[in-house]
N, C-alpha and C positions, 0 to 999 in steps of 0.2 A: 399122782396127779393124772387126770384123764386128758386125752387128746380130743380136740374139737375139729370136725371137718368143716371146710368152707367151700361153698359152691358159688362160682361167679355168676352174677345176674346177666352177664353179656353172653353166656352160652359158648358153645364150641363153634369153630369155623365150619360152615356148611359145605364149603367148596375148598379144595386144596389149592393153595396159592402157588403159582408157578413163576411169578415174576414177569417183568416186561421183556419184550423183544429188544435186542441190541439196537442202538440208533444207527441209522445209515451214515456213512462217512460224508457223503455229499448227495445232493439230489440230481446232479448232472447225469443225464442219460437214464434216469430212473422213470418208473411208471407209478403214479400215485392215484389211488381211487378216493373219491369223496363219498362218504356215507352219511346220510341225514335221516333223522327219526321224525321229520315233519314238524318239529316244534320250533325252536328259536330261529326264525327268519333265515334259514339256510339258503332259501331261494334268492335272497338278497346278498348274503355274506359270501357264499361260495364263489360267485363270479368275481368278487373283489379279491378274495384270497387267490383264486386261479390266476388273475391278471398279474398280481404282485409276484407270485411264484414264477410264472413264465418270464417275467421281466428279468428276474434274478438268475433263473436257470433256463435258458432258451431251449435246451435239448430235453427238457422234462416233458413227459407225456402225462396228461391228466385225464382220467376217466371220470366224467361228471356224475354227480349223485343221481341224475335221471336214469342212469344205466344200471342202478342197483335198486332192489325192492326196499320198501319201507312201510311200516304200519304206523301211521301218525298217532303219537301219544300212547302206543300200546304199553300197558303195564302188566300184562299176563306173563309171568316168568317162563312158562313152558313155550309160549309163542315167541318170546324174546330169544330164548335159547335156539329154537328151531330157525328163526330168521337170521340170527348171528352165524349159525353154521352154514346156512345157504349163502349169505353174503361172503363169508370166508372162502367157500368153494368157488363162487363167481369171481372173486378177486384173484384167486390163484389161476383160474382159467384165463382171465384177462391179462395175466402177467404182471400184476401189481407187486411192487416191492414194498409198499406201505399204504396205509389208509389214513385219511383224515376223518376221524369219527366224531368229532365234536368241535364246535367253533363258537359257542355262545358264551355269554358272560354269566 
């Protein structure tokens, strides 16, 4: 009996997955950055999210999306990677413990 090889149409993973960062225990006293890609009404939703978070965690510091760069609707993978690396470096410089990077439905 001969063996038959099978190739998955899904292909191989292009990027090694490393998992998610651990969740913060609490937001009290933390610094959170807002990152917006210019698409789903972040200019309207982030102020609401900001207000609700500050009400619940008064010692929270929030760095608004306006202090981070974005390319509205950019779908160029190399530009996205470069921008993500720049944002990560800026978040670190600004002392962010976490980022809100999506808030749309």
